[in-house]
N, C-alpha and C positions, 0 to 999 in steps of 0.2 A: 348436745352437738353430734349432729351425724356422720355417719361414713362422707356422703355424700359432700357433704358440708367442710369437711376437714379435708377431703381431695381438691373443691374450690380454692383452697384457702394457700394450699401448701402450691398450684398453678398458678395461681393468682401472682403468690410472692415470689416464684419461678421467670414467672414474664416483669414483674416490676423491675428484678435485678440483669434480663437480657428479653430485650422487649422483642426481640424478631428470632426469639423462641417458638417453635413450631410441636403445637404439639396431638396434630390433626392421625398422628401415625403412634403415639404414644401405646410403649406398652407398660402395661401399668405391674410386672414382673420381670422387668430389665433396668439392670445400670442407670439411671438420672444422668450421673455423669455424664455415659457415654451415649445416649442419646439425644442430650441437647447439649452437650459441645463444654457442662461447666468447667470450670478448672479449679481449684481448691480454698480458693478466696472465694468463688458464688456458689462454692458448698456450708461455708462460714458464715455468708452473706444471709441463705435460707436460712439456720440457725440464731445467726441474730435475731433476725427478723421476728424467728418463734419468738424469742425472748422478749426484745420487744413489747411485742399485738399482747402477747397469751404471758408473762413474765414466767414462762417456760425455764428451769435448766437445767439442759442435757448437758449431760458428762460426755470429755471427747469419747473415753471408750465406749461411746450407745452409741455415737454418729455411725456406725455402719448400717443400726437398725434404720438411718432414714435413706436408704443403698436405694430403694424403689420405692416407686408409688401407692404399690401395694403394701411395704413394708413403712412406711413412713407414717400410714394411715391406721395403720397396724398397732405401731408405738402412738401415734399419738388420739387415736382414740378415747383410750382410758386416763389420759391424763388433760383430755377436754369435755369430759364427758359431759362436765357440769357448765361448763362456758353456754354463752349465748354466742350465735355467729352474728 
C-alpha cells in the first residue's frame, strides 16, 4: 500500500466518523485532533476502524504516533505494506 493510499484511508475513516470534517486546509504535520476538532472518542473510533478493516493491533502507548496525518502515514506504512488497497 502506498503512502497516498494510506493517507486516503485515514481521511476516509475520519470522514466516516465526522462527515463535516474539512480537509482543504489540513496541515499534515499539525495534530489532527486540533485541526479537525476530534475528541478522544473520535480518536478511539479511528483506531478501532483500523483494527476492524486491517486487523491492526495498535497498543495504547503508540497512540501518540497517530497524532498528525504524516505521523499516521509513517506509522501505518510498514504495517500495511503488504496489504492491497
